[in-house]
C-alpha positions in Angstrom: -2.6 -105.7 47.4 1.1 -106.7 47.3 3.9 -104.9 45.6 5.4 -106.5 42.5 8.9 -105.9 43.8 10.2 -107.1 47.1 11.0 -104.4 49.7 13.1 -105.8 52.6 13.6 -104.3 56.1 17.3 -104.0 57.0 18.9 -102.3 60.0 19.6 -99.3 57.7 16.1 -99.0 56.2 14.0 -100.4 53.5 15.9 -102.0 50.6 14.8 -102.7 47.0 16.1 -103.1 43.5 15.9 -100.6 40.7 16.7 -101.1 37.0 17.5 -97.8 35.3 17.5 -96.8 31.6 19.5 -93.5 31.3 19.2 -91.1 28.4 15.4 -91.7 28.1 13.1 -89.1 26.6 11.7 -88.5 30.1 12.1 -89.5 33.7 9.4 -91.9 34.9 8.7 -95.2 36.4 7.9 -97.6 33.6 6.9 -100.8 35.5 8.7 -103.7 37.0 11.1 -106.3 35.7 12.0 -109.8 36.9 10.4 -112.2 39.3 10.7 -113.1 43.0 13.6 -111.8 44.9 15.2 -110.4 41.8 12.2 -108.3 40.8 13.1 -104.6 40.3 11.4 -101.3 39.7 12.1 -100.0 36.2 13.0 -96.3 36.0 13.6 -94.4 32.9 16.0 -91.4 33.5 16.4 -88.4 31.2 19.9 -87.8 32.6 22.9 -89.4 31.0 25.2 -91.8 32.9 28.1 -89.4 33.0 29.8 -88.0 36.1 27.1 -89.5 38.4 24.3 -87.4 36.8 22.0 -90.4 36.3 22.5 -91.6 39.9 21.8 -88.1 41.2 18.7 -87.9 39.1 17.5 -91.3 40.3 17.9 -90.3 44.0 16.1 -87.0 43.4 13.3 -88.8 41.5 12.8 -91.6 44.1 12.8 -89.1 47.0 10.1 -87.0 45.3 8.1 -90.1 44.3 8.3 -91.8 47.7 7.8 -88.5 49.6 11.0 -88.6 51.5 14.2 -86.5 51.7 17.0 -87.0 49.2 19.4 -87.6 52.0 17.3 -90.7 53.0 17.8 -92.4 49.6 21.1 -94.1 49.0 22.4 -96.3 46.2 24.2 -99.1 48.2 25.3 -101.1 45.2 25.4 -100.8 41.4 26.6 -97.2 41.2 28.1 -97.9 37.8 25.5 -100.5 36.6 21.9 -100.4 35.4 20.7 -102.6 38.3 21.0 -100.8 41.6 20.2 -101.6 45.2 18.5 -98.7 46.9 18.0 -98.2 50.6 15.5 -95.7 52.1 16.8 -94.8 55.5 14.3 -94.2 58.3 11.4 -96.0 56.5 10.0 -99.5 57.0 9.6 -101.9 54.2 5.8 -101.8 54.5 5.8 -98.0 54.1 8.0 -98.1 51.1 6.1 -101.0 49.6 2.9 -99.1 49.9 4.4 -96.0 48.3 5.9 -98.0 45.4 2.5 -99.6 44.9 0.8 -96.2 44.6 3.4 -94.8 42.1 3.6 -97.9 39.9 2.0 -97.3 36.5 -0.6 -99.6 35.2 2.1 -100.8 32.8 2.6 -104.5 32.5 5.6 -106.3 34.0 8.3 -107.0 31.5 11.1 -109.5 31.3 14.6 -108.7 30.0 
């Protein structure tokens, strides 16, 4: 089984894309979006995009969902955008890919 989103090994850890929707009714993974190298994990966040609250909520949610420490999750680009590049320090792409596959809902992939 392969993950619908690409997770890449870098010298800093495993890297992947996330597309966030702040101010949602609840925080949850809602599926994937895009194709190929630009495919991203879709995450709905209850937090608003004010004063970094959505970014903090995303880091906390991903750490809990992937079973890693909050300090291991970093937003390396897209701090002020909906599309963000995430790195999980100290984890290999295969590990993160397997974790993402387990937490992906059975929701269909959507296109924006």
